[in-house]
C-alpha positions as CSV (number, residue, x, y, z in Angstrom):
1,M,166.2,174.6,111.6
2,P,166.4,175.4,107.8
3,P,167.9,172.8,105.5
4,P,171.5,173.4,104.3
5,P,171.8,175.4,101.1
6,A,173.1,172.4,99.2
7,R,170.2,170.2,100.2
8,E,167.7,172.9,99.3
9,L,169.3,173.3,95.9
10,M,169.1,169.6,95.3
11,L,165.5,169.6,96.3
12,R,164.7,172.4,93.9
13,G,166.7,170.7,91.2
14,A,164.7,167.4,91.7
15,E,161.4,169.3,91.5
16,T,162.5,171.0,88.3
17,M,163.7,167.7,86.8
18,S,160.3,166.1,87.8
19,R,158.5,168.9,85.9
20,V,160.8,168.5,82.9
21,M,160.0,164.8,82.8
22,D,156.3,165.5,83.1
23,Q,156.3,167.9,80.3
24,A,158.5,165.7,78.1
25,R,156.0,162.8,78.6
26,A,153.1,165.2,77.7
27,L,154.9,166.3,74.6
28,A,155.7,162.7,73.6
29,D,152.1,161.7,74.2
30,V,150.9,164.6,72.0
31,T,153.3,163.7,69.2
32,R,152.3,160.0,69.3
33,R,148.6,160.8,69.2
34,Q,149.1,163.2,66.3
35,A,151.3,160.8,64.4
36,E,148.6,158.1,64.7
37,A,145.9,160.6,63.6
38,L,147.9,161.7,60.6
39,R,148.6,158.3,59.3
40,P,147.4,158.4,55.6
41,S,144.7,156.2,54.3
42,L,145.8,153.9,51.5
43,V,142.3,152.9,50.3
44,P,142.1,154.0,46.6
45,P,138.9,155.7,45.5
46,T,136.3,153.8,43.4
47,L,136.4,155.4,39.9
48,P,133.2,155.7,37.9
49,Q,132.9,153.8,34.6
50,A,132.5,155.9,31.4
51,P,130.2,154.6,28.6
52,A,132.0,152.6,26.0
53,N,129.7,154.1,23.2
54,P,131.1,157.4,22.0
55,A,127.6,158.7,21.2
56,A,126.4,157.9,24.7
57,L,129.5,159.5,26.1
58,A,128.9,162.7,24.1
59,Q,125.3,162.8,25.2
60,D,126.3,162.4,28.9
61,V,128.9,165.3,28.4
62,A,126.3,167.6,26.9
63,E,123.7,166.7,29.5
64,Y,126.1,167.3,32.4
65,A,127.4,170.5,30.9
66,V,123.8,172.0,30.7
67,D,123.0,170.7,34.2
68,A,126.3,172.1,35.7
69,A,125.8,175.5,34.0
70,Q,122.2,175.7,35.3
71,R,123.2,174.7,38.8
72,A,126.0,177.4,38.7
73,V,123.4,180.1,37.9
74,L,121.1,178.9,40.7
75,F,124.1,178.7,43.1
76,W,125.1,182.3,42.4
77,D,121.5,183.5,42.6
78,T,121.2,181.9,46.1
79,M,124.6,183.5,47.1
80,R,123.2,186.8,45.8
81,Q,120.1,186.4,48.0
82,A,122.3,185.6,51.0
83,G,124.3,188.7,50.3
84,N,121.2,190.8,50.1
85,T,119.9,189.3,53.4
86,F,123.2,190.2,55.0
87,T,123.3,193.8,53.8
88,E,119.6,194.3,54.8
89,H,120.2,192.8,58.2
90,E,123.2,195.1,58.7
91,E,121.3,198.2,57.6
92,A,118.4,197.2,60.0
93,G,120.8,197.1,62.9
94,C,121.1,193.3,63.1
95,P,117.8,192.6,64.9
96,P,117.4,189.1,66.6
97,V,116.7,186.3,64.2
98,L,114.0,184.7,66.3
99,F,111.4,182.6,64.4
100,F,108.8,183.8,66.9
101,D,107.2,187.2,67.5
102,Y,108.1,189.0,70.7
103,E,107.4,192.1,72.8
104,M,109.9,194.2,74.7
105,V,109.8,193.9,78.5
106,V,113.0,195.6,79.7
107,D,115.4,197.6,77.5
108,G,118.8,197.5,79.2
109,R,119.8,200.7,77.4
110,T,117.5,202.6,79.7
111,L,118.9,201.2,83.0
112,S,121.0,203.3,85.4
113,R,124.0,201.4,84.2
114,P,123.0,201.0,80.5
115,C,124.0,198.0,78.5
116,N,123.0,196.7,75.0
117,Y,121.0,193.8,76.4
118,A,117.2,193.6,76.6
119,L,114.5,191.1,77.9
120,V,111.7,190.2,75.5
121,R,108.7,188.0,76.0
122,I,107.9,185.5,73.2
123,T,104.4,185.8,71.9
124,V,102.5,182.5,72.0
125,P,101.8,181.3,68.4
126,A,98.3,180.2,67.4
127,D,99.4,176.5,67.2
128,C,100.6,176.4,70.8
129,P,98.5,176.2,74.0
130,P,98.1,179.4,76.1
131,T,100.7,179.7,78.9
132,D,99.8,178.3,82.3
133,P,100.4,180.9,85.1
134,K,101.4,178.1,87.5
135,L,104.2,176.8,85.2
136,R,107.7,178.2,85.7
137,A,108.9,180.6,83.0
138,F,111.8,179.8,80.7
139,V,114.4,182.5,80.2
140,I,116.9,181.8,77.4
141,I,120.3,183.7,77.1
142,D,122.1,183.3,73.8
143,P,125.8,183.7,73.3
144,R,127.4,187.0,72.4
145,A,130.4,185.5,70.8
146,G,130.4,187.3,67.5
147,H,126.9,186.5,66.2
148,G,123.6,188.0,67.2
149,A,120.8,186.7,69.4
150,G,118.2,184.2,68.3
151,I,119.8,180.8,67.8
152,G,117.8,179.4,70.8
153,G,114.6,180.3,68.9
154,F,115.8,180.0,65.4
155,K,113.2,177.4,64.3
156,S,109.8,176.2,65.4
157,D,111.5,173.0,66.7
158,S,113.8,174.8,69.1
159,Q,114.3,175.5,72.8
160,V,111.6,178.2,72.5
161,G,109.2,175.9,70.6
162,V,109.7,173.0,73.1
163,A,108.8,175.2,76.1
164,L,105.9,176.9,74.4
165,R,104.3,173.6,73.4
166,R,104.3,172.7,77.1
167,G,102.5,175.9,78.1
168,H,105.5,177.6,79.7
169,P,105.9,181.4,79.4
170,V,109.1,182.0,77.5
171,Y,111.4,185.0,77.7
172,F,114.5,185.7,75.6
173,V,117.5,187.8,76.5
174,I,118.6,189.6,73.3
175,F,121.3,192.1,72.6
176,F,121.9,194.9,70.1
177,R,124.8,195.2,67.6
178,D,126.6,198.1,69.3
179,P,127.6,198.1,73.0
180,E,126.7,201.1,75.2
181,P,129.7,203.4,75.9
182,G,131.6,202.1,78.9
183,Q,129.4,199.0,79.6
184,T,131.1,196.1,81.3
185,I,130.4,192.4,81.8
186,L,129.4,193.2,85.4
187,D,126.8,195.7,84.0
188,I,125.4,192.9,81.9
189,T,125.2,190.6,84.9
190,R,123.3,193.3,86.9
191,A,120.9,193.9,84.0
192,E,120.2,190.1,83.7
193,G,119.4,190.1,87.4
194,I,116.9,192.9,86.8
195,F,115.4,190.9,84.0
196,L,114.8,187.9,86.3
197,E,113.2,190.2,88.9
198,K,110.7,191.3,86.2
199,V,110.0,187.7,85.3
200,H,109.3,186.9,89.0
201,E,106.9,189.9,89.2
202,A,105.0,188.7,86.1
203,H,104.5,185.2,87.4
204,P,103.9,185.3,91.1
205,Q,102.2,181.9,91.2
206,A,104.9,180.1,89.4
207,P,108.2,178.6,90.8
208,K,111.5,180.3,90.0
209,P,112.2,180.5,86.3
210,V,114.4,178.0,84.4
211,V,117.4,179.9,83.0
212,I,119.0,178.5,79.9
213,G,122.5,179.5,78.7
214,N,123.6,178.6,75.2
215,C,127.4,178.4,74.6
216,Q,129.0,181.5,76.2
217,G,125.6,182.4,77.6
218,G,126.3,179.4,79.9
219,W,128.9,181.3,82.0
220,A,126.5,184.3,82.1
221,V,123.9,182.0,83.6
222,M,126.3,180.6,86.1
223,M,127.4,184.1,87.1
224,L,123.7,184.9,87.8
225,G,123.2,181.7,89.7
226,A,126.3,182.4,91.8
227,S,125.7,186.1,92.5
228,Q,121.8,186.0,92.9
229,P,120.8,182.4,93.7
230,E,117.5,183.7,95.0
231,L,116.4,184.6,91.5
232,T,117.1,181.4,89.6
233,G,115.4,178.1,89.3
234,A,117.1,175.2,87.4
235,L,120.0,176.3,85.2
236,V,120.5,174.6,81.8
237,L,124.0,174.9,80.1
238,N,124.0,173.9,76.5
239,G,127.4,173.6,74.9
240,A,128.7,176.0,77.5
241,P,132.5,176.4,78.1
242,L,133.3,176.9,81.8
243,S,136.7,175.1,82.0
244,Y,138.6,176.5,79.0
245,W,141.9,174.6,79.7
246,A,140.2,171.1,79.7
247,G,140.2,168.9,76.6
248,E,141.6,165.8,75.0
249,R,145.1,165.6,73.7
250,G,145.1,165.2,69.9
251,R,141.8,167.0,69.7
252,N,140.3,170.4,70.6
253,P,143.0,172.7,69.1
254,M,141.1,175.9,69.7
255,R,142.2,176.0,73.3
256,Y,145.8,176.4,72.2
257,L,145.2,179.5,70.1
258,G,145.5,182.0,72.9
259,G,148.8,180.6,74.0
260,L,150.4,180.6,70.5
261,A,149.2,184.2,70.0
262,G,151.0,185.3,73.1
263,G,148.0,185.7,75.3
264,S,145.3,188.4,75.5
265,W,147.2,191.3,73.8
266,P,146.0,190.5,70.2
267,A,142.4,190.9,71.3
268,A,143.3,194.3,73.0
269,L,145.1,195.3,69.8
270,M,142.1,194.5,67.6
271,A,139.8,196.5,69.9
272,D,142.1,199.5,69.8
273,L,142.3,199.3,66.0
274,G,138.4,199.3,66.2
275,N,138.5,202.6,68.1
276,G,137.6,200.9,71.4
277,K,135.3,198.2,69.9
278,F,136.2,194.6,69.1
279,D,134.7,193.1,66.0
280,G,132.9,189.9,66.7
281,A,133.6,188.7,63.1
282,G,137.1,187.9,64.4
283,L,135.7,185.4,66.8
284,V,133.5,183.9,64.1
285,L,136.5,183.5,61.8
286,N,138.3,181.6,64.6
287,F,135.3,179.2,64.8
288,E,135.3,178.8,61.0
289,S,139.0,178.0,60.9
290,L,138.4,174.9,62.9
291,S,136.8,173.3,59.8
292,P,138.3,175.0,56.7
293,A,136.9,172.3,54.4
294,N,133.3,173.1,55.5
295,T,133.9,176.9,55.7
296,W,135.5,177.4,52.4
297,F,134.2,174.5,50.2
298,K,131.8,171.9,51.5
299,K,128.8,174.0,52.4
300,Y,129.1,175.9,49.1
301,Y,129.6,172.7,47.1
302,N,126.6,171.2,48.9
303,L,124.6,174.2,47.7
304,F,125.9,173.8,44.1
305,Q,125.2,170.1,44.1
306,K,121.7,170.5,45.4
307,A,120.9,173.8,43.9
308,D,117.2,172.9,43.3
309,T,116.5,172.0,47.0
310,E,119.2,173.4,49.2
311,A,118.6,177.1,48.8
312,E,116.0,177.6,51.5
313,R,118.0,175.8,54.2
314,F,121.2,177.6,53.2
315,L,119.5,181.1,53.3
316,E,117.8,180.3,56.7
317,F,121.1,179.5,58.3
318,E,123.0,182.4,56.7
319,R,120.5,184.8,58.2
320,W,121.9,184.0,61.7
321,W,125.5,183.1,60.8
322,G,126.0,186.3,58.8
323,G,125.3,188.8,61.6
324,Y,128.4,190.2,63.4
325,F,128.3,192.1,66.7
326,L,130.7,194.4,68.5
327,M,132.1,194.4,72.1
328,N,133.8,197.2,74.1
329,R,137.5,196.9,74.7
330,D,137.0,196.1,78.4
331,E,134.4,193.4,77.6
332,I,136.6,191.4,75.3
333,R,139.6,191.8,77.6
334,W,137.5,190.6,80.6
335,I,136.4,187.5,78.6
336,V,139.8,186.6,77.3
337,E,141.8,187.2,80.5
338,N,139.3,185.7,82.9
339,L,138.0,182.8,80.8
340,F,139.9,182.0,77.6
341,I,143.4,182.5,79.0
342,G,143.0,182.6,82.8
343,D,140.3,179.9,83.3
344,R,139.5,181.7,86.5
345,F,135.7,181.0,86.9
346,A,135.9,177.4,88.1
347,R,138.5,178.5,90.7
348,G,136.3,181.3,92.0
349,E,138.8,184.0,91.1
350,I,136.6,186.3,89.0
351,S,135.8,189.6,90.7
352,A,132.2,190.4,91.2
353,G,132.9,193.9,92.5
354,G,133.1,195.2,96.0
355,G,135.8,192.7,97.0
356,A,133.5,189.7,96.2
357,T,134.1,186.9,93.6
358,F,131.8,184.7,91.5
359,N,131.9,181.3,93.2
360,M,130.1,178.5,91.5
361,R,129.8,176.7,94.9
362,A,127.3,179.4,95.7
363,V,124.9,178.1,93.1
364,R,122.0,176.3,94.8
365,S,119.8,175.7,91.8
366,P,119.8,172.3,90.0
367,V,122.2,172.4,87.0
368,V,121.6,170.5,83.8
369,V,124.6,170.3,81.4
370,F,124.2,169.3,77.7
371,A,127.4,168.5,75.9
372,S,128.5,166.5,72.8
373,A,131.5,164.4,72.0
374,G,131.3,165.8,68.4
375,D,131.6,169.4,69.6
376,N,135.0,170.9,68.7
377,I,134.2,174.4,69.9
378,T,133.0,173.4,73.4
379,P,134.3,169.9,73.8
380,P,133.0,167.7,76.7
381,G,136.0,168.6,78.9
382,Q,135.2,172.3,78.7
383,A,131.5,171.7,79.4
384,L,132.0,169.3,82.3
385,R,135.4,169.8,84.0
386,W,134.2,172.7,86.1
387,I,132.3,170.1,88.2
388,A,135.6,168.5,89.3
389,D,137.2,171.9,89.8
390,V,134.5,173.3,92.0
391,Y,133.5,170.2,94.0
392,R,136.1,167.9,95.5
393,D,134.0,164.7,95.1
394,E,130.4,163.6,94.4
395,Q,129.8,163.3,98.2
396,E,130.5,167.0,98.6
397,I,127.9,167.8,96.0
398,K,125.3,165.9,98.0
399,T,126.5,167.5,101.3
400,L,126.0,171.0,99.8
401,G,122.5,170.0,98.6
402,Q,123.3,170.5,95.0
403,T,121.9,168.5,92.0
404,I,123.9,168.3,88.8
405,V,122.7,166.3,85.8
406,Y,124.7,166.0,82.6
407,L,123.7,164.7,79.2
408,M,126.1,163.6,76.5
409,H,125.3,163.4,72.7
410,D,127.5,161.0,70.8
411,D,128.4,163.1,67.7
412,I,126.4,166.3,67.1
413,G,128.5,169.3,66.4
414,H,128.5,172.6,68.3
415,L,125.8,174.4,66.2
416,G,123.7,171.2,66.1
417,I,123.2,171.5,69.8
418,F,121.2,174.7,69.2
419,V,119.7,174.4,65.7
420,S,119.1,170.8,65.0
421,G,115.4,169.9,64.9
422,A,116.2,166.3,65.9
423,V,118.1,167.5,69.0
424,A,115.2,169.8,69.9
425,L,112.7,167.1,69.6
426,K,114.8,164.6,71.6
427,E,117.4,166.0,74.0
428,H,115.9,169.5,74.6
429,S,112.4,168.0,74.8
430,E,113.5,165.5,77.4
431,I,115.4,168.1,79.3
432,A,112.3,170.3,79.4
433,E,110.3,167.3,80.7
434,L,112.9,166.6,83.4
435,L,112.8,170.2,84.5
436,T,109.1,169.8,85.6
437,I,110.2,167.3,88.2
438,I,113.8,168.4,88.9
439,D,112.9,169.5,92.5
440,S,112.1,165.9,93.4
441,V,115.6,164.7,92.4
442,A,117.8,164.0,95.4
443,P,121.1,166.0,95.5
444,G,124.0,164.3,93.7
445,L,125.8,163.9,90.4
446,Y,123.9,162.2,87.6
447,E,124.2,161.3,84.0
448,M,120.9,161.5,82.0
449,L,120.5,158.5,79.7
450,I,117.9,158.6,76.9
451,T,117.1,155.3,75.3
452,R,114.2,154.2,73.1
453,E,111.7,151.9,74.8
454,T,111.4,148.4,73.3
455,D,108.7,148.2,70.6
456,S,107.8,151.8,71.0
457,N,108.7,155.3,69.7
458,A,108.7,156.7,73.2
459,W,111.9,157.6,75.0
460,Q,112.9,156.1,78.3
461,V,114.9,158.5,80.6
462,E,117.0,157.5,83.5
463,L,119.3,159.5,85.9
464,K,122.3,157.3,86.7
465,E,124.5,158.3,89.6
466,R,128.1,159.1,88.6
467,S,131.3,159.8,90.3
468,M,133.9,162.6,90.0
469,A,136.1,160.0,88.3
470,D,133.6,159.8,85.5
471,I,133.9,163.6,85.0
472,R,137.7,163.5,85.0
473,A,137.6,160.7,82.5
474,R,135.4,162.9,80.2
475,S,137.6,166.0,80.8
476,G,140.9,164.8,79.3
477,E,143.9,167.0,79.9
478,A,142.9,169.6,82.6
479,Q,145.8,169.8,85.0
480,N,148.8,170.3,82.6
481,E,150.9,173.1,83.8
482,A,151.5,174.4,80.3
483,F,148.1,176.2,80.6
484,P,149.0,178.1,83.8
485,A,152.2,179.1,82.1
486,V,150.1,180.7,79.3
487,A,148.3,182.8,81.9
488,K,151.6,184.1,83.3
489,I,153.1,184.9,79.9
490,S,149.9,186.5,78.8
491,A,149.9,188.9,81.7
492,L,153.5,189.9,80.9
493,N,152.8,190.5,77.2
494,Q,149.6,192.4,78.0
495,S,151.6,194.7,80.4
496,I,154.2,195.4,77.7
497,Y,151.4,196.1,75.1
498,D,149.5,198.4,77.4
499,L,152.7,200.4,78.3
500,F,154.4,200.7,74.9
501,L,152.0,200.0,72.0
502,A,148.4,200.7,73.1
503,P,148.9,204.5,73.4
504,V,150.2,204.7,69.8
505,V,147.5,202.5,68.3
506,R,144.7,204.4,70.1
507,Q,146.0,207.8,68.8
508,M,146.0,206.5,65.2
509,A,142.6,204.8,65.3
510,T,139.5,206.7,64.3
511,E,135.9,205.7,63.9
512,E,136.1,206.0,60.2
513,S,139.2,203.8,60.0
514,A,137.6,201.3,62.3
515,E,134.4,201.1,60.3
516,K,136.5,200.7,57.1
517,R,138.4,197.8,58.7
518,R,135.1,196.1,59.7
519,Q,133.6,196.4,56.2
520,M,136.8,194.9,54.7
521,H,136.7,191.9,57.0
522,P,136.7,188.7,54.8
523,L,133.5,187.4,56.3
524,R,131.7,190.6,55.4
525,L,133.3,190.9,52.0
526,R,132.3,187.3,51.2
527,R,128.7,188.4,51.4
528,T,128.7,192.0,50.2
529,L,130.6,191.2,47.0
530,V,127.8,188.9,45.8
531,S,124.9,191.1,46.8
532,D,123.0,193.4,44.5
533,K,125.4,196.2,45.6
534,N,127.9,194.6,43.2
535,P,126.8,195.6,39.6
536,M,128.4,192.4,38.2
537,M,125.5,190.5,39.9
538,A,122.8,192.4,38.0
539,A,122.2,189.7,35.3
540,V,122.0,186.8,37.8
541,P,118.3,187.2,38.8
542,G,117.1,187.1,35.2
543,L,119.3,184.1,34.3
544,A,118.1,182.3,37.4
545,A,114.4,182.8,36.4
546,Q,115.2,181.4,32.9
547,V,116.9,178.4,34.4
548,K,114.0,177.6,36.6
549,Q,111.7,177.7,33.6
550,N,113.9,175.5,31.5
551,R,115.6,173.3,34.2
552,R,117.2,170.2,32.7
553,P,119.0,168.2,35.5
554,A,121.3,165.4,34.5
555,K,120.1,161.8,35.0
556,P,121.3,160.3,38.4
557,G,123.3,157.7,36.5
558,N,125.4,160.2,34.5
559,P,129.0,159.3,35.2
560,F,130.1,162.9,35.2
561,L,128.0,163.5,38.3
562,A,130.0,160.7,39.9
563,W,133.3,162.3,38.7
564,E,132.1,165.6,40.2
565,Q,131.4,164.0,43.5
566,L,134.8,162.3,43.4
567,W,136.5,165.6,42.7
568,A,134.6,167.3,45.6
569,E,135.6,164.6,48.0
570,G,139.2,165.0,47.0
571,V,139.1,168.8,47.6
572,E,137.5,168.3,51.0
573,R,140.0,165.5,51.9
574,S,142.9,167.8,51.0
575,L,141.6,170.7,53.1
576,D,141.0,168.3,56.0
577,T,144.5,167.0,55.7
578,W,145.9,170.5,55.8
579,R,143.7,171.2,58.9
580,D,145.0,168.0,60.6
581,W,148.6,168.9,60.0
582,R,148.0,172.5,61.1
583,D,146.3,171.3,64.3
584,A,149.1,168.8,65.0
585,W,151.8,171.4,64.7
586,T,149.8,173.8,66.7
587,E,149.4,171.4,69.6
588,I,153.1,170.2,69.4
589,A,154.3,173.8,69.3
590,F,152.1,174.8,72.3
591,H,153.4,172.0,74.5
592,G,156.9,172.4,73.3
593,V,157.0,176.2,74.2
594,Y,154.7,176.4,77.2
595,G,155.7,172.9,78.5
596,A,159.3,174.1,78.6
597,L,158.3,177.3,80.4
598,A,156.2,175.3,82.9
599,A,159.2,172.9,83.5
600,V,161.4,175.8,84.7
601,G,158.7,177.0,87.1
602,V,156.8,179.7,85.1
603,A,153.5,178.1,86.0
604,G,154.2,178.4,89.7
605,G,154.2,174.7,90.5
606,E,150.4,174.5,91.1
607,T,149.1,171.1,92.1
608,P,145.6,169.8,92.0
609,E,143.7,169.8,95.3
610,E,143.2,166.3,96.7
611,A,139.7,165.1,97.5
612,P,138.8,165.1,101.2
613,S,138.6,161.9,103.2
614,A,135.3,160.6,104.4
615,A,136.2,161.6,108.0
616,S,137.0,165.2,107.1
617,L,133.8,165.5,105.1
618,A,131.8,164.2,108.0
619,D,133.1,167.1,110.1
620,A,131.5,169.6,107.8
621,P,128.8,171.8,109.5
622,E,126.1,170.7,107.1
623,V,126.8,167.0,107.7
624,R,127.1,167.3,111.5
625,Q,123.7,169.2,111.6
626,A,122.0,166.6,109.4
627,L,123.4,163.6,111.2
628,S,122.3,165.1,114.6
629,R,118.8,164.8,113.3
630,I,119.1,161.2,112.1
631,A,116.3,160.1,114.5
632,A,114.3,163.3,114.3
633,G,111.2,163.8,112.3
634,G,108.2,161.7,111.3
635,Y,106.3,160.3,108.3
636,A,107.6,162.9,105.8
637,E,111.3,162.3,106.8
638,A,110.9,158.6,106.8
639,V,109.3,158.4,103.3
640,V,111.9,160.7,101.7
641,R,114.7,158.8,103.4
642,M,113.4,155.4,102.2
643,M,113.0,156.7,98.6
644,I,116.6,158.0,98.6
645,L,118.0,154.7,100.0
646,L,116.1,152.8,97.3
647,A,117.4,155.0,94.5
648,A,120.9,154.8,95.9
649,A,120.7,151.0,96.0
650,R,119.8,151.0,92.3
651,G,122.4,153.6,91.4
652,G,119.9,155.8,89.6
653,V,116.3,156.6,89.1
654,R,114.0,156.5,86.0
655,R,112.0,159.5,85.1
656,S,108.7,157.6,85.5
657,R,109.6,157.1,89.2
658,L,110.6,160.7,89.5
659,A,107.2,161.7,88.1
660,R,105.4,159.5,90.7
661,S,107.6,161.0,93.4
662,N,106.9,164.5,92.2
663,A,103.2,163.8,92.2
664,L,103.4,162.5,95.7
665,M,105.3,165.7,96.8
666,Q,102.8,168.0,95.1
667,N,99.5,166.3,95.9
668,E,99.6,164.2,99.1
669,A,99.8,165.4,102.7
670,P,102.0,166.2,104.5
671,F,104.2,167.1,101.5
672,S,101.5,169.2,99.7
673,E,101.2,171.4,102.9
674,M,104.9,172.3,102.7
675,T,106.4,175.2,100.7
676,A,108.6,174.3,97.8
677,S,111.7,175.5,99.7
678,A,110.7,173.3,102.7
679,R,110.4,170.2,100.5
680,Q,113.7,170.9,99.0
681,A,115.4,171.3,102.4
682,L,113.8,168.1,103.5
683,I,115.2,166.2,100.5
684,R,118.7,167.7,101.0
685,E,118.8,166.8,104.6
686,Q,117.7,163.2,104.1
687,T,120.2,162.9,101.2
688,V,123.1,163.8,103.5
689,I,121.8,161.4,106.2
690,A,121.3,158.5,103.7
691,S,124.6,159.0,101.9
692,M,126.9,159.6,104.9
693,A,125.4,157.1,107.3
694,P,123.2,154.6,105.4
695,A,123.1,151.8,108.0
696,E,122.3,154.2,110.8
697,A,119.7,155.9,108.6
698,L,118.0,152.6,108.0
699,A,118.1,151.5,111.6
700,A,116.5,154.8,112.8
701,L,113.4,154.4,110.6
702,P,111.3,152.8,113.4
703,K,112.0,155.9,115.6
704,L,110.5,158.1,112.8
705,L,107.5,155.8,112.5
706,P,106.6,154.5,115.9
707,K,103.1,153.5,114.9
708,L,102.4,150.4,112.9
709,A,99.8,152.1,110.8
710,D,102.3,154.8,109.8
711,R,104.9,152.2,108.9
712,R,102.5,150.4,106.6
713,R,101.3,153.6,105.0
714,A,104.9,154.7,104.4
715,M,105.9,151.4,103.0
716,A,102.9,151.3,100.7
717,T,103.8,154.8,99.5
718,V,107.4,153.9,98.7
719,E,106.4,150.8,96.9
720,D,103.9,152.7,94.8
721,V,106.6,155.2,93.8
722,A,109.1,152.4,93.1
723,G,106.6,150.7,90.7
724,P,106.4,147.0,89.8
725,E,109.0,144.9,91.6
726,E,110.0,143.0,88.4
727,E,111.4,146.2,87.0
728,L,113.6,147.1,90.0
729,G,116.6,144.8,89.8
730,D,118.3,142.8,92.5
731,A,119.9,145.6,94.4
732,A,116.6,147.6,94.7
733,L,114.7,144.5,95.6
734,G,117.3,143.8,98.3
735,M,116.8,147.3,99.7
736,L,113.0,146.9,99.7
737,G,113.5,143.8,101.8
738,Q,115.8,145.7,104.2
739,L,113.2,148.6,104.5
740,R,110.5,146.1,105.4
741,S,112.7,144.3,107.8
742,A,113.8,147.6,109.5
743,L,110.1,148.6,110.0
744,G,109.2,145.1,111.3
745,L,106.8,144.4,108.5
746,T,108.5,141.1,107.7
747,G,110.6,138.7,109.8
748,G,113.8,139.6,108.0
749,L,117.5,139.8,109.1
750,V,119.2,142.7,110.7
751,P,119.9,145.3,108.0
752,V,123.3,145.4,106.5
753,G,125.0,147.9,104.1
754,Y,123.3,147.9,100.8
755,E,126.5,149.0,99.0
756,M,127.5,145.3,98.5
757,T,124.5,144.7,96.4
758,A,124.7,147.8,94.2
759,V,124.0,147.2,90.5
760,P,127.3,147.4,88.6
761,D,127.3,150.1,85.9
């Protein structure tokens, strides 16, 4: 019997009031955080002391004036060179900025569904070893987010360089400046699948290739892994945004821009004004607006301040940063509506064509995620939250046989993830090392911890088991209904634009007007105006040559250098203050507007899905099948189970132990006689057994090893992989004792659950 109307109205009113209170608390929290962040610093600057002697002061003035004038000439000469590099790069069609030579393998423009992507193979440099045909290939996919391809191989110390120095074949997915007419994101995904098939054909003796996705290349990689899992080996996501709504309140303002712009229609308008093509310079301008002090002042002042030494580094980076690429109207709309605004990937709502969808649960390859707390373009929440959106808890990850490893950097910025030589030699190098043994890692969720060994320059790597609570703690605000409200309003605004404005704009736009708009974009003008195309720059090269011959830098102790530095810090601080106020009002306005809309039910009242109970997870077909085989098998099953129990007792595993485990799997019978897929299936099954029924798994070991000789051999093997007992810790030592007791190799007690002795993290 339905409830009375009055009662139903009261229930709806209570629900609305609850949403109003939730959004009011969110807005209050945002305001509080922003108020704390905007609290001014009252520490006065330290002023430099001027010389008391007027003659000395005059000498310092003259010395500084000459130095500053000479640095200004060198500065403008470097800017001129950067402008020339930009114009030459544009006239050449914006080729990839790879440091390495390469050869074309597949040109996507020749496929049955053409697209402007291509697969190239990196030529092995003379200072690198020849590629090993038995090593898995590395395939790197760069982001098409305004810039061109090449950041993954921008320097010798890069993702490409790290793989080449280890003897891996390396392939790079590049793209051209102009999209093919009518190409779609699904066409690109199909092309990338063809690229991987070519890699498989070229390396029949090697395991499946590692596929690396940088930034927005990360979701392209995950789409490949979800739609064609048979083609991909381990997937590496570097600074890749897969959960666009996630982030921390008081930070990460970029995720609010789509909402304050009214949704996806501005991107559609820009594409229509571009005669069907969206100018990637607009995306780059959004990135640059996150740090106006660096964009408009700091990097140029740094060049001026260090005009004698900074030019080469500045020009190197400008070569990549100054290339702008185009997208079709349908491509940018797909990206904005499905990812930026809709956040649909993690929920499995993106259409793959033919009635199917891209579902990240279908990914069966190990996934390695590299994120940074200092990344304001892809903050940790956007890089990691998809794990909690796709999987209900860490036990489900194990049950599905998936392995996910994430690595956090403390402070490197977004671009530093890809271009920093220090990051390449540490994090990317250690990731590459991990990938050689990733197939020996038991399914589960891990954090990769890199620490320096005591009294050594070597790095120690450990995979520490983590829970979904750890992911949620990193993700910040991910369930706020203000974001679903944006998606609803965006769809409404887009419909209005498509119906009333788009036909008019498309009639007015021509290719000539579109190209003129592109050339007048401030990011292009900033470069072309200082190139040799500007006759006012004609005298700069000659002046620069004279300055280099007669360079007279000021002495380091010159007080006017200190005053200059003080002035620069003041300018930078002022721009940062303006940015902080802008971001604060952006966030407050977003939550004020869309929080109010969510409170009245625009978001649809969506609630997060609760994690399943242990009982419901135990009923899953994969678990029931694995547990039915708890006493089935022999030596191989017993050894793998024992190693998994030992690693679980410790709460993680060091890379050195993984290396010994991998060597065991590759070189010793019966493991060496199995196929790679059979070994992985064995590890997955024993992980489910050991995690769902640890006591029963331990008690069943004698049934797997009925002979005493096999028990001793298995125990010796496990002890050899575990390493010296003094390095294991109490929990692992306790588990070793229980394993020996279960196999009757010592007169121990009846085994008990090892969870009580787990090492606290």
